[in-house]
BADRENKOL-616449 format. One record per residue (C-alpha): residue number from 1; residue in one letter; x, y, z. Coordinates in steps of 0.25 Angstrom, whole numbers. Layout:
REM BADRENKOL-616449
pt seq: NUM; type: A; u: X; v: Y; w: Z
...
This chain:
REM BADRENKOL-616449
pt seq: 1; type: M; u: 1135; v: -227; w: 766
pt seq: 2; type: A; u: 1140; v: -240; w: 762
pt seq: 3; type: L; u: 1153; v: -246; w: 755
pt seq: 4; type: D; u: 1151; v: -244; w: 740
pt seq: 5; type: L; u: 1156; v: -257; w: 734
pt seq: 6; type: N; u: 1156; v: -253; w: 720
pt seq: 7; type: D; u: 1168; v: -252; w: 711
pt seq: 8; type: K; u: 1169; v: -238; w: 705
pt seq: 9; type: T; u: 1175; v: -243; w: 692
pt seq: 10; type: A; u: 1168; v: -248; w: 680
pt seq: 11; type: N; u: 1173; v: -262; w: 684
pt seq: 12; type: A; u: 1162; v: -265; w: 694
pt seq: 13; type: N; u: 1171; v: -272; w: 704
pt seq: 14; type: N; u: 1161; v: -270; w: 715
pt seq: 15; type: L; u: 1165; v: -275; w: 729
pt seq: 16; type: T; u: 1158; v: -285; w: 738
pt seq: 17; type: N; u: 1159; v: -280; w: 753
pt seq: 18; type: N; u: 1162; v: -291; w: 763
pt seq: 19; type: S; u: 1159; v: -284; w: 776
pt seq: 20; type: A; u: 1168; v: -271; w: 774
pt seq: 21; type: T; u: 1161; v: -259; w: 780
pt seq: 22; type: E; u: 1161; v: -245; w: 776
pt seq: 23; type: Y; u: 1169; v: -235; w: 784
pt seq: 24; type: T; u: 1167; v: -220; w: 783
pt seq: 25; type: A; u: 1173; v: -214; w: 796
pt seq: 26; type: D; u: 1185; v: -209; w: 788
pt seq: 27; type: T; u: 1189; v: -210; w: 773
pt seq: 28; type: P; u: 1202; v: -209; w: 766
pt seq: 29; type: F; u: 1199; v: -197; w: 758
pt seq: 30; type: A; u: 1189; v: -186; w: 755
pt seq: 31; type: A; u: 1180; v: -193; w: 745
pt seq: 32; type: S; u: 1179; v: -206; w: 752
pt seq: 33; type: T; u: 1167; v: -208; w: 761
pt seq: 34; type: I; u: 1167; v: -223; w: 763
pt seq: 35; type: T; u: 1178; v: -234; w: 765
pt seq: 36; type: A; u: 1177; v: -249; w: 768
pt seq: 37; type: A; u: 1181; v: -255; w: 781
pt seq: 38; type: V; u: 1186; v: -269; w: 783
pt seq: 39; type: T; u: 1193; v: -276; w: 795
pt seq: 40; type: I; u: 1204; v: -287; w: 796
pt seq: 41; type: A; u: 1196; v: -295; w: 806
pt seq: 42; type: G; u: 1183; v: -294; w: 798
pt seq: 43; type: K; u: 1189; v: -297; w: 784
pt seq: 44; type: E; u: 1180; v: -288; w: 777
pt seq: 45; type: N; u: 1183; v: -286; w: 763
pt seq: 46; type: L; u: 1177; v: -281; w: 749
pt seq: 47; type: T; u: 1178; v: -289; w: 736
pt seq: 48; type: A; u: 1176; v: -287; w: 721
pt seq: 49; type: A; u: 1174; v: -299; w: 712
pt seq: 50; type: D; u: 1185; v: -303; w: 702
pt seq: 51; type: S; u: 1184; v: -294; w: 690
pt seq: 52; type: A; u: 1192; v: -291; w: 677
pt seq: 53; type: S; u: 1196; v: -277; w: 682
pt seq: 54; type: L; u: 1201; v: -282; w: 696
pt seq: 55; type: S; u: 1209; v: -294; w: 689
pt seq: 56; type: I; u: 1221; v: -285; w: 687
pt seq: 57; type: T; u: 1233; v: -292; w: 681
pt seq: 58; type: A; u: 1243; v: -281; w: 679
pt seq: 59; type: N; u: 1245; v: -267; w: 685
pt seq: 60; type: I; u: 1236; v: -264; w: 697
pt seq: 61; type: T; u: 1234; v: -253; w: 708
pt seq: 62; type: L; u: 1226; v: -255; w: 721
pt seq: 63; type: M; u: 1223; v: -243; w: 729
pt seq: 64; type: C; u: 1214; v: -240; w: 742
pt seq: 65; type: W; u: 1213; v: -233; w: 755
pt seq: 66; type: V; u: 1215; v: -241; w: 767
pt seq: 67; type: K; u: 1214; v: -238; w: 782
pt seq: 68; type: F; u: 1220; v: -250; w: 791
pt seq: 69; type: T; u: 1214; v: -254; w: 804
pt seq: 70; type: A; u: 1226; v: -263; w: 807
pt seq: 71; type: L; u: 1240; v: -265; w: 801
pt seq: 72; type: S; u: 1252; v: -275; w: 800
pt seq: 73; type: T; u: 1243; v: -285; w: 795
pt seq: 74; type: L; u: 1241; v: -291; w: 781
pt seq: 75; type: Q; u: 1229; v: -284; w: 775
pt seq: 76; type: M; u: 1225; v: -286; w: 760
pt seq: 77; type: I; u: 1218; v: -273; w: 755
pt seq: 78; type: M; u: 1214; v: -276; w: 741
pt seq: 79; type: T; u: 1216; v: -290; w: 734
pt seq: 80; type: K; u: 1214; v: -299; w: 723
pt seq: 81; type: W; u: 1221; v: -311; w: 730
pt seq: 82; type: N; u: 1217; v: -325; w: 735
pt seq: 83; type: N; u: 1227; v: -335; w: 739
pt seq: 84; type: I; u: 1218; v: -345; w: 746
pt seq: 85; type: G; u: 1211; v: -356; w: 739
pt seq: 86; type: G; u: 1219; v: -354; w: 726
pt seq: 87; type: D; u: 1229; v: -343; w: 723
pt seq: 88; type: N; u: 1222; v: -331; w: 716
pt seq: 89; type: R; u: 1231; v: -319; w: 719
pt seq: 90; type: S; u: 1231; v: -306; w: 711
pt seq: 91; type: Y; u: 1234; v: -294; w: 719
pt seq: 92; type: T; u: 1233; v: -289; w: 734
pt seq: 93; type: F; u: 1236; v: -275; w: 740
pt seq: 94; type: Y; u: 1238; v: -276; w: 755
pt seq: 95; type: I; u: 1247; v: -272; w: 767
pt seq: 96; type: D; u: 1256; v: -283; w: 774
pt seq: 97; type: T; u: 1259; v: -285; w: 788
pt seq: 98; type: S; u: 1270; v: -275; w: 788
pt seq: 99; type: N; u: 1259; v: -265; w: 782
pt seq: 100; type: N; u: 1267; v: -265; w: 769
pt seq: 101; type: L; u: 1258; v: -261; w: 757
pt seq: 102; type: S; u: 1258; v: -274; w: 748
pt seq: 103; type: F; u: 1254; v: -279; w: 735
pt seq: 104; type: S; u: 1254; v: -294; w: 731
pt seq: 105; type: Y; u: 1250; v: -299; w: 717
pt seq: 106; type: S; u: 1251; v: -312; w: 709
pt seq: 107; type: N; u: 1251; v: -315; w: 694
pt seq: 108; type: D; u: 1246; v: -329; w: 695
pt seq: 109; type: G; u: 1238; v: -330; w: 708
pt seq: 110; type: V; u: 1249; v: -337; w: 716
pt seq: 111; type: A; u: 1262; v: -330; w: 715
pt seq: 112; type: Q; u: 1263; v: -316; w: 720
pt seq: 113; type: D; u: 1272; v: -304; w: 722
pt seq: 114; type: T; u: 1271; v: -294; w: 733
pt seq: 115; type: I; u: 1275; v: -279; w: 734
pt seq: 116; type: S; u: 1274; v: -270; w: 746
pt seq: 117; type: V; u: 1279; v: -257; w: 752
pt seq: 118; type: A; u: 1281; v: -253; w: 767
pt seq: 119; type: W; u: 1270; v: -245; w: 773
pt seq: 120; type: T; u: 1266; v: -240; w: 787
pt seq: 121; type: P; u: 1251; v: -237; w: 787
pt seq: 122; type: S; u: 1243; v: -234; w: 800
pt seq: 123; type: T; u: 1230; v: -239; w: 804
pt seq: 124; type: E; u: 1217; v: -230; w: 803
pt seq: 125; type: T; u: 1224; v: -222; w: 792
pt seq: 126; type: W; u: 1219; v: -221; w: 778
pt seq: 127; type: Y; u: 1229; v: -224; w: 767
pt seq: 128; type: N; u: 1228; v: -226; w: 752
pt seq: 129; type: I; u: 1236; v: -237; w: 747
pt seq: 130; type: A; u: 1239; v: -242; w: 733
pt seq: 131; type: I; u: 1247; v: -252; w: 725
pt seq: 132; type: S; u: 1251; v: -250; w: 711
pt seq: 133; type: W; u: 1257; v: -262; w: 704
pt seq: 134; type: T; u: 1263; v: -262; w: 689
pt seq: 135; type: A; u: 1263; v: -276; w: 684
pt seq: 136; type: A; u: 1274; v: -275; w: 673
pt seq: 137; type: T; u: 1284; v: -269; w: 683
pt seq: 138; type: K; u: 1280; v: -277; w: 696
pt seq: 139; type: V; u: 1280; v: -263; w: 703
pt seq: 140; type: G; u: 1270; v: -259; w: 713
pt seq: 141; type: Q; u: 1269; v: -245; w: 720
pt seq: 142; type: F; u: 1262; v: -243; w: 733
pt seq: 143; type: A; u: 1255; v: -230; w: 738
pt seq: 144; type: V; u: 1249; v: -225; w: 750
pt seq: 145; type: N; u: 1241; v: -212; w: 749
pt seq: 146; type: G; u: 1246; v: -210; w: 735
pt seq: 147; type: V; u: 1261; v: -211; w: 739
pt seq: 148; type: Q; u: 1270; v: -222; w: 735
pt seq: 149; type: Q; u: 1275; v: -231; w: 746
pt seq: 150; type: G; u: 1289; v: -236; w: 745
pt seq: 151; type: T; u: 1295; v: -239; w: 731
pt seq: 152; type: D; u: 1289; v: -246; w: 719
pt seq: 153; type: Q; u: 1288; v: -261; w: 723
pt seq: 154; type: T; u: 1292; v: -272; w: 713
pt seq: 155; type: G; u: 1286; v: -286; w: 713
pt seq: 156; type: A; u: 1294; v: -298; w: 710
pt seq: 157; type: T; u: 1289; v: -304; w: 698
pt seq: 158; type: I; u: 1274; v: -303; w: 695
pt seq: 159; type: T; u: 1269; v: -294; w: 684
pt seq: 160; type: S; u: 1254; v: -297; w: 683
pt seq: 161; type: L; u: 1242; v: -300; w: 692
pt seq: 162; type: F; u: 1234; v: -313; w: 693
pt seq: 163; type: D; u: 1220; v: -312; w: 688
pt seq: 164; type: S; u: 1214; v: -318; w: 700
pt seq: 165; type: T; u: 1199; v: -321; w: 701
pt seq: 166; type: I; u: 1197; v: -317; w: 716
pt seq: 167; type: K; u: 1190; v: -305; w: 721
pt seq: 168; type: F; u: 1196; v: -292; w: 723
pt seq: 169; type: Q; u: 1196; v: -290; w: 738
pt seq: 170; type: I; u: 1197; v: -277; w: 747
pt seq: 171; type: S; u: 1203; v: -282; w: 761
pt seq: 172; type: G; u: 1209; v: -296; w: 762
pt seq: 173; type: K; u: 1212; v: -307; w: 752
pt seq: 174; type: D; u: 1208; v: -321; w: 748
pt seq: 175; type: E; u: 1193; v: -317; w: 747
pt seq: 176; type: A; u: 1185; v: -325; w: 757
pt seq: 177; type: N; u: 1197; v: -329; w: 766
pt seq: 178; type: M; u: 1199; v: -314; w: 768
pt seq: 179; type: N; u: 1214; v: -315; w: 772
pt seq: 180; type: N; u: 1222; v: -302; w: 776
pt seq: 181; type: P; u: 1210; v: -292; w: 776
pt seq: 182; type: F; u: 1212; v: -277; w: 777
pt seq: 183; type: G; u: 1207; v: -270; w: 789
pt seq: 184; type: G; u: 1203; v: -256; w: 788
pt seq: 185; type: K; u: 1196; v: -246; w: 779
pt seq: 186; type: I; u: 1198; v: -246; w: 764
pt seq: 187; type: D; u: 1193; v: -236; w: 753
pt seq: 188; type: E; u: 1195; v: -233; w: 738
pt seq: 189; type: V; u: 1200; v: -246; w: 733
pt seq: 190; type: R; u: 1205; v: -245; w: 719
pt seq: 191; type: V; u: 1210; v: -255; w: 709
pt seq: 192; type: Y; u: 1218; v: -251; w: 696
pt seq: 193; type: N; u: 1223; v: -260; w: 685
pt seq: 194; type: T; u: 1234; v: -250; w: 683
pt seq: 195; type: A; u: 1247; v: -247; w: 691
pt seq: 196; type: R; u: 1244; v: -233; w: 696
pt seq: 197; type: T; u: 1255; v: -223; w: 698
pt seq: 198; type: I; u: 1258; v: -218; w: 712
pt seq: 199; type: A; u: 1254; v: -204; w: 706
pt seq: 200; type: A; u: 1241; v: -209; w: 702
pt seq: 201; type: I; u: 1238; v: -216; w: 715
pt seq: 202; type: S; u: 1242; v: -203; w: 722
pt seq: 203; type: G; u: 1232; v: -195; w: 713
pt seq: 204; type: D; u: 1219; v: -202; w: 717
pt seq: 205; type: Y; u: 1221; v: -211; w: 729
pt seq: 206; type: N; u: 1213; v: -201; w: 738
pt seq: 207; type: V; u: 1201; v: -198; w: 729
pt seq: 208; type: E; u: 1189; v: -206; w: 724
pt seq: 209; type: L; u: 1190; v: -211; w: 709
pt seq: 210; type: V; u: 1180; v: -211; w: 698
pt seq: 211; type: G; u: 1181; v: -226; w: 695
pt seq: 212; type: D; u: 1186; v: -225; w: 680
pt seq: 213; type: E; u: 1201; v: -221; w: 683
pt seq: 214; type: T; u: 1211; v: -228; w: 674
pt seq: 215; type: G; u: 1214; v: -242; w: 679
pt seq: 216; type: L; u: 1204; v: -242; w: 690
pt seq: 217; type: V; u: 1197; v: -255; w: 690
pt seq: 218; type: A; u: 1191; v: -255; w: 704
pt seq: 219; type: Y; u: 1187; v: -244; w: 714
pt seq: 220; type: W; u: 1180; v: -245; w: 727
pt seq: 221; type: P; u: 1179; v: -232; w: 735
pt seq: 222; type: F; u: 1168; v: -238; w: 743
pt seq: 223; type: E; u: 1158; v: -226; w: 740
pt seq: 224; type: P; u: 1151; v: -220; w: 728
pt seq: 225; type: L; u: 1160; v: -212; w: 720
pt seq: 226; type: G; u: 1157; v: -197; w: 723
pt seq: 227; type: G; u: 1152; v: -200; w: 737
pt seq: 228; type: G; u: 1164; v: -195; w: 744
pt seq: 229; type: G; u: 1168; v: -181; w: 750
pt seq: 230; type: A; u: 1170; v: -167; w: 745
pt seq: 231; type: N; u: 1182; v: -170; w: 737
pt seq: 232; type: W; u: 1175; v: -180; w: 728
pt seq: 233; type: P; u: 1174; v: -175; w: 713
pt seq: 234; type: I; u: 1160; v: -171; w: 708
pt seq: 235; type: M; u: 1154; v: -178; w: 696
pt seq: 236; type: T; u: 1154; v: -171; w: 683
pt seq: 237; type: G; u: 1147; v: -178; w: 671
pt seq: 238; type: K; u: 1151; v: -193; w: 671
pt seq: 239; type: K; u: 1165; v: -191; w: 678
pt seq: 240; type: F; u: 1169; v: -187; w: 692
pt seq: 241; type: W; u: 1178; v: -175; w: 692
pt seq: 242; type: G; u: 1185; v: -168; w: 703
pt seq: 243; type: S; u: 1197; v: -168; w: 712
pt seq: 244; type: R; u: 1204; v: -181; w: 707
């Protein structure tokens, strides 16, 4: 087996693997068979080229499964963010040094807002984490395993996202400089151009998707769809149907 780097939506946001490795010893849910592994020291990452579908300028939801090997250190999990050699910030989802779930974002590539919520994760434990942000109201909701963490978090002033030209990056920020890398395992990385409700997040965080779900603009399960375990839906005609 090997990491499948293909975006499962029609947007072809395929990844380039910068030394991440496959991990199969344990996976976060039944249909998952392969996850990606990266280290803080090695600064491994995966990137997707800038594209219209990833250049989200309004509502956004970011989701993935993670398993940390270390905590209490700033770890960027998925980003479109560069503030070295010219400000080019858009959005970044991460944990800070207090292990708060955090989301920073900019509307001009320079100025930024940050919202966060307290969290107490453990190492070597799988978690599904999500941020759903509504541009017009400046409100973000964080979820872990489909359950909202804390209350709605309202940003200061920003009501749009900057259309940056940098790559989308899984683990770290600032592209080649690879600052603040993530250390651990990651799976089921999803990007939406909608602000999903907590109920919607809860309804599908632990199943593989089809790839044509509403608002889904990039989806990397790191394995061919339908290649998972016994709970994976069977194919009927041109659509996947089953326990979803």
